[in-house]
N, C-alpha and C positions, 0 to 999 in steps of 0.2 A: 432291579427290574429282571436282571438275567437269572437271578435265583428264582424269582416267581416263574420262570419259564424253564427252569432246570438246566440253564446253559445250553438250550436248544439253538441259540444263535450261533454258538461256536460249533456244537456238534452237527447241526444240519443246517448249513448256510442257505440251501435251496428250498427249504421245507415251506416258507411262507408262500414263494411263488407256485409251489406245487399245489397248496391249498386254492390259490387264486384260480389256477387252471382247472381243478377238478370241479370247483363250484360255479365256473364261469357259464352263464346261461345257455350259450349256443353250443357248450360241449356236450353232446348227447352220446358221447363214446361209453360213458359209464351210467346211461341211464338218464331219464329225464329229471328236471330239477326236483320234483316231488320225491323222487326215488332216491336221491342223494342225501347221505347223513354222515356225521362223524364217524360213526361204527363202519359204514362201507368204505370211507376214506381209509381209515386203519387197515381194513382188511385187504384193502388194494395194495397197500405197501407191507404187507405181513405182520401187522401189528408192532413194527418197530418202533412207532411213535405212541406215546401215552394219550388215549383219548381226552383225558383231561386237560392236557396241554395243548392238544388240538382245538379243543372247545374255547380254551382261553384265547388263542390265537384269533380265532373266528370273532369272537366278542370284541376283541381289541379292533379288528377291522371293521366292525359294525360301530364302534364308538367313533371311529375316524371317518364314517359315512363312505367307506370303500367296499362294504358288504351288508346284504340285508339278511336277517333272521326270519326264516319262514316258519319255523317251528321249533320250540325249545323244550326239551323233556328227555327223561331217560336218566338212568345211573350214569354219573360222570359225563352226562350230556351227549351220551352214546347216540340218541335218537334226534338229536338237534339237527337241523337241516337249514342250510344256507344258500344264497345266491349271490352271484357277482354279474354285473353287466358292464362289459367293456365296449367302447365305441369301436375300436380297432383290436381285436385279439392277436393279430399278428405280430403286435410289438412285443408279446410275451417271448417271442423269438428273436426277434431283429434286435430288440435292446434288452435283451434277458438280464445282463449283468447289472445294468443299471437300474432296472425296475426291481430286481432283487435287493439291491442296495436301499431303494426308495420304500419298498414294503417292510424290510427288515427295521429300518430306521423307524418307521411308523408303529411297529409292533414292539420292538425290544427297547425304544427310547436312546436317551442321551449316552447310557454305557455303550451301547454298541456304537452310536455315532462317533464317540471319542475314539474308540478303539480303531475305526475305520479312517478316521482323519489324521490321527497322531502321526503317521509315517509320511503325510504329505504337507504337514506344517513345519516349516523350517526356520532356524535362525538365521539372520542377516547380521553382517558386520561391516561398517563402512568407516572410511578415514575422511576427515575433514581437512580442509586447506591448512589449518594451523596445526596439524598432526594429532589431533585428538580422535579417539575411536568412540563409535556409539553402535548399539545394537538395535535391531528391530526384528520383524516378523515378516515371512512370506508364505505363500502356499501355492501348491501346484493347481493349475485350473487349464483345461484344455491343453494347449501345446506350450505352455508356459509357466511363468511364475508370476503371481500377482503380489504386490507390496504397496506400500504407501510411497506417494511421490518424493515426499521429503526425505526418504532413505537413499535415494538414488540421484537426487538433484543438488548441484552445488557441493559435491564430495568428489574426492581424487579417485578413489577406488572402492570396489564393492566384492566382498566375499559371501558366498551362498553355501551352506552345508550341503554336501553331497553332490557338488559340482566343482569341476577343475576350471581354472581360469583359461586355460587353453581350449576346453570344449565351447566355452561361452564367448570367445574372442570373436567379435564382429556381429554377435547378436543383438537385434534392435530392441529398444525400449521404447514402448508406445504411452503417451500421456494424453490427457484429454486437453481439447482446445479452450476449456474453460479453465483458467489458472487457479479457480478456487476449489477445483476437485483433487483431493489428495490421494490420487492413485497412479500406479504404474504397471504396466504389463511387459515383462521380459519374455520375448519369443524364444524360448530354449530349443524348441523341436522335439522335446520329450513330451509325449502324452501323459496326462495323469490318470491314475488308476487307485480309486474308482472315478469314472467320468461321473461327475455329480450334477444334480439338477439344480436349477435356480428357481427362485420365488420371490414375489414382491415383499413378503412378510406383511402381518397384519397387526394393529394394535391390540396389546394383551396376550400376543403369541409369545410362548416361551422360546428362548433362544440360548445358545451356548456359544461363548466367545473364547477363542483359544489364541495363545501367544506365548512370547517370551519376554515378560516384563522385567524391569531392572530390579532384582531383588540381591541385597547386599551379600556378597561372599558365595554366590551362585552364579554358574553360567550355564547356558543351553537349558534352562529350567522352563519346560513347557507346562503351562498352566491352563486349566479349563474351568470356567464357572458358568452357572446358569443365571438367565435373568429373564426379564420380560420386555418386550417392547412397548414402552410407555407413551411414545409421541413420535411424530414424525419431524423431528428438527434437526439440527446439524451441530457437529463439533469433533469430538474425538472418541478413541475407544482402547479397552483392555480385556484380557480374558476372563470371563466371569459367567455364572448362569443367571439368567433373569428373564425379562420379557421385553418386548417391544413397548414402550410407554407412550409414544406419540409420534407423528411425522409432521414437519414443518419445514419453513422457507428460512434459510439461514441468510441474512442480508449481506454479510461480509463476504462470503463465497459464493454468493449467488446460486445456490443449489438446494434442492430439497434433501433432508436427511432424517434419520431415525435416531429417536432418544431411547436409549436403553438403561434399564435398572440393573446395571453392571459395573462393576468397578472397572475403569480403564486408567492404565498407568503407560508411562513412558516404557518403550520397548514393545508394547502391544501393537503399535501402529502397523498396519499392514495385515493383521491377523483376521481369520474369516469369522463371521457371524452365522451360526447355522440353527434353523429352526427345528422343531420336534420331528420332522420328516426327513432330516439330512440334507435339506435344500439349503444352499448358500443365499441368504437374503442381505447381507452386507459385508462391508469391509471396514475395519476398525481405521480411523483416522485421526489427524492432528487437529486440534483445536485452533482455529484461525485467529482468535483473539484472546492472548494470554495477558491481557491487562489485568492486574489484581484488582482494580477498582470495579472491574465488571463482575466479579465472582469467579468461582471455579467450579466446573461440573462435578469435580470429585468431591467437593465439599457437600454437594447436594446428593451424592450417591448415583449419578448418572454417567453415562458414557455416550459418545457419539459415533456413529456409523454412516459411511457413504452407502446409499442404497445400491443393490447390485445392478441396477439398470445403467448406472454410469460407467461401470466395468464392461457390461455387454456391449455398450456403444464404443468404448476404446477398442476392444477387441474386434469388432465388426468393421469399424471404419478406419482404423490404423491411419488416421490423418495427420498426426503429429507424432513426430519421433524426436526423442531426447538425443542431443548430440553427446557423444562420450568419445573418449581416447581410445587407441588401439589397445592399450594395456589396462583399461578401466577395471576389467574383472581380473580378481586374484584368486588362488587357491585358498579354501577356507582352513584356517589354522585351528585345530582342536584344542 
């Protein structure tokens, strides 16, 4: 996808938002909608952008129903004319960085999304009471770190890459009042960059799952795979690309969850599930029922994610805090 747009996502990170601004219907600064075209946009910026690429970006925005094509024609699409209608155009300034990330994700796809998320998805290491160590995944969101509850519950200490134990000392960990929700939010006080949008996710929507699965002989191995949401059911997750397969009610954990056509393995728990617009739609979680007599989602090629709505409830309410010791957080050992 990046090659199709000739690396414009890297070279010109604000280009898509500039195109949105130019073709926005109420913006008459550069002429009425009928007078605007790919050619005139390129003229406005001294032809530093190739008309073919500008036209491709506009077509992609049309495919995603965020732009309308009024006229298509001319060599290289130079005479093509587009329009955008925004309910509140002031957000292009007030939330410019977030919207730029959103529109860039929409246009440039999962290559861009991976590059933007890779620095905010971090490995976690925790120690159990018997002295064994285990690893999982967390990611920066709002002013904290999101991970799976089983990564922080019933463990003696926790290490998070990029954070010193002293920095995290006394920081609260919030969990859901529903014991079946395998989520935790560590309020670190650091704000994530980029500040990502959230979305409910739809069945058959493509997603990417990122995390640090257990891979023999490797540590800190960030993986990302595509999948689709195939259903809304519930259980566990790993980094893969696929789609949302379904949504459903998981009777053991008493929550709604999404079934994803992605491989989910141990160590991916707590990783983000991201749709093709760069929006967080879910979080990889642990299967509540690992009785082999009931089958294994891995055998079926599915993974399970907790919908993002459960995370938003935890962050908003902060009604239940996980009790931890003063020395719970430790320095991450590379």
